[in-house]
N, C-alpha and C positions, 0 to 999 in steps of 0.2 A: 189897520184891521183887514188888509186885503185877503190874506189866506183864510181867515175866519169867515169873512163875508162870502167868499166864493165856494167854500167847502160845506158850510152849514146854513140851515139845517139839512141833515142827511137822513134818508130813509134806509134803514138796514134791511137785510134780507127777510127777517121775520116780521116786518111791518113796524118795528119800533122806530122812533125818531131820535136822532142824536144831535145835540147842539150845546154850546157853552152855557153855563149858568148865567142867569140874568136876575135882576132885582125882583122881578115879579114871581120868582120861583121859591120864595122863602117858605110859604106854607106847605107847598108840595114836597120840598126837601126835608122839612121838619117831620112831616108825616112819614116819609120814606125811612128816615133813620129810626123813628119810633117803632117801625115794624121789624127792625133787625132784632134777632134774639138777644136777650140781656147778656148771656154768656159771651156772645161775640162783641157786643158793644163795650164790654169791659176791657177788651184788648185794644180799643181805639186810643189815640193820643188825647182826644178831647171828648167831653161829654156832649155828644152830638144831639142829644134829645133836648138840650136847652136852647130855647129860641134865641137868647142873646149870642150864643156861639155862632149859629147860622147867620144871624143878622150881622155879626162882625165880619164874617167871610164876605157877605154881599157888600157891606159898606166899604170894604177894602179891596174890591175886585181890581185886579191888575193882571191881565192875561199874560203879560210878559214875564211875570214872576211866578204866578200860579195859574195854570190853565185848567179850570174845572169843566169837564164834559158830563152832561146828564143824558141818560137814556130814558125816553118817555114811552109809555104805553097809553095812548090818549093823552089825558092831562096829568097822569100820575107818573112820578119818578120811580123807575125800577132799577136804575143803575147809576152809580156815581164813580167817575174816574178823574183823578187829578194828576197833573204833571207839575212838579215843583222844580224851580230853577234858582240858582244863585248867579245872576248875570254879571255881578261885579267882582266876584272872587276868582281864585285860580281853578275852581271847578265849574266855570261858566259853560263848559262843554258837556256837562253832566245833567241829566234830567231824572228826577226821582218820581216813580209811579206809585199811586195808591188806587186800589179798586175795591168797591163795595157793591154787592148785588142784593136785591130783594130775594128772599128765600124761594119765592115761586118762579124765579127766572134763572135759576142755577141749572147747571148741567145741560144747557141749551146752546152753549157756544158764545154767550154774550160776553163773559169775562175775556175770552180769547179775542173776540172782536174789538173790545175796548183797548186791550194792550196793543193789538196790531194797529189800531188807529194812531197810537203814540209812536209806534215804530215808523209808520208812514210820515208822520209829522216831523220826525227827528231831523231829517235833512233840511227842509225849509226853515226850521227853527234853529239851525246851526248847532245841533247837538250831535255829539259823537258817541256818547255812552248813555244808555238807559239803565237805571238802577232801581231795585226794589228792596225794601227792608221788610223781612218776614219774621214773625215771632216763631219760636221753636215748636209751638203747638199748632200752628196754622198749616197743617199738612196739605190741605187743598190748594192753598196759595203757592206752596212750594212746588207742587206738581204742575200747576198752571205755568209758572215761569220756566220751569225746567223743560216742559213740553214745547215752549216757544223759543228755546235756544238760549235762555239765560243760564249763566253758570254761577255757582256759589263761589264767592271770592274771599269771604271773611266770615268769621263767627265772633260776635262781641258778647262774651260771657256776662250774664246778669246785667245787661245794659238797659233792660226795660222793667219797669214796675207798672203793672196794668192798673186800671181804675178800681180793682178790688184788692190791690196791694200784693198781688202775686208777682214773683220775680221770674223773668224769662231771659233766655239768650236771644239776641238778634242775629238773624242770618242775612247776609248781604248778597243779593243776586245782581249780576250785570250782563248786559248785552252790548257789544261794540257794534254800532251801526255803521260808523265811518271811522277809519283810523284817525285818532286825535291829532296826529301831526299834520293832517290835511287842513285842519281848522286853525292852526297856529298862525299868528300874524305874518310870519316870514313866508307862509305859503301864498300870500297875496289874495286870500279869499275874504271878501267884504261881508260884514254882518248883513243878514237878510231879514232878521226878525223885527226890524223896525216897522215892517208892514203889518204886524199882527195887532198892533194897537194895545191900549192899556185900559180902556173903559168898556162898560157894558153897552 
């Protein structure tokens, strides 16, 4: 857990605190997702208003596979950012980003800060490419990633059915942080992410 212990908690420029999700955050995280507008929650992959969903995330915390970072204003969660990884497959150099913000904390640069956090973590976590999947109707998310240098690399037609049974295209955005060939075994670069640990 070396990199997490030395980097977090962090105080952001606007006084918010950023740190990884911990078991004690269950109630605050449920409350956070319940404040997200219903029409937005319907676009999520899971029904995040259900306590068992959040409890399952916490029960299975493994920062090496999924790194959830929470932004706090005092004791309340105002932002959730997760970095998903498949460390055993052929895409082990790719990290997938998801971002959700409290409506009262948007247009203040917080989403950009959270994405930049993962960009800074990419190298120590041995990631070459950061990726984000955005639904066709999520114009704000598309603009966010484009502004940060992500490029659309694929459109997956009708690959998403949201929680209200509406069909959407998935747009895949990517940012190459490090040329992938530099992370290949033949490059002689050892895994560094053994230091980040897997428990809370």
